[in-house]
C-alpha positions as CSV (number, residue, x, y, z in Angstrom):
1,M,11.3,1.8,-1.9
2,P,8.9,2.4,-4.8
3,L,5.1,2.3,-3.9
4,T,2.9,-0.6,-4.8
5,D,0.3,-0.2,-7.4
6,D,-2.4,-0.2,-4.5
7,Q,-0.5,2.6,-2.6
8,M,-0.5,4.6,-5.9
9,R,-4.3,4.0,-6.1
10,I,-4.8,5.2,-2.6
11,L,-3.1,8.5,-3.4
12,R,-4.9,8.9,-6.7
13,D,-8.2,8.2,-4.9
14,I,-7.5,10.8,-2.3
15,D,-6.6,13.3,-4.9
16,A,-9.9,12.6,-6.7
17,T,-11.8,12.7,-3.5
18,M,-12.8,9.0,-3.7
19,P,-13.8,7.2,-0.8
20,I,-11.1,5.1,0.8
21,T,-11.0,3.0,3.9
22,E,-9.8,4.0,7.4
23,A,-6.7,1.7,7.0
24,E,-6.0,3.4,3.8
25,T,-6.3,6.7,5.3
26,D,-4.1,5.7,8.3
27,W,-1.3,4.5,5.8
28,A,-1.3,7.5,3.8
29,V,-1.3,10.0,6.9
30,R,1.4,7.9,8.7
31,A,3.6,7.6,5.5
32,G,3.4,11.6,5.2
33,Y,1.6,11.5,1.8
34,A,-1.6,12.9,3.2
35,V,-3.1,15.0,5.9
36,L,-6.3,14.6,7.9
37,A,-8.4,17.6,8.9
38,E,-10.3,18.0,12.1
39,D,-13.5,17.5,10.0
40,G,-12.4,14.3,8.4
41,D,-11.4,15.7,5.1
42,I,-8.0,14.3,3.7
43,D,-5.8,15.8,1.3
44,L,-2.4,15.0,-0.2
45,T,0.9,16.7,1.0
46,E,3.3,18.2,-1.4
47,Q,5.1,14.8,-1.3
48,G,2.0,12.9,-2.0
49,R,1.1,15.1,-5.1
50,E,4.6,14.8,-6.4
51,L,4.2,10.9,-6.3
52,I,1.2,11.1,-8.4
53,G,2.4,13.7,-10.9
54,C,-0.1,16.4,-10.0
55,P,0.7,19.7,-11.8
56,Y,0.0,21.7,-8.5
57,A,2.6,19.7,-6.6
């Protein structure tokens, strides 16, 4: 199932280190597109990076 425009925005915001809501963080982590560090930092997983076309995926 393709991601919605809003879901793609969330992934792009994570990659650009833009603030996102707790609900958006929860969605990205539960979907396996992001990981959350103990200090609260969030980063895309390889799968998340591939979805937004990051060159370092």
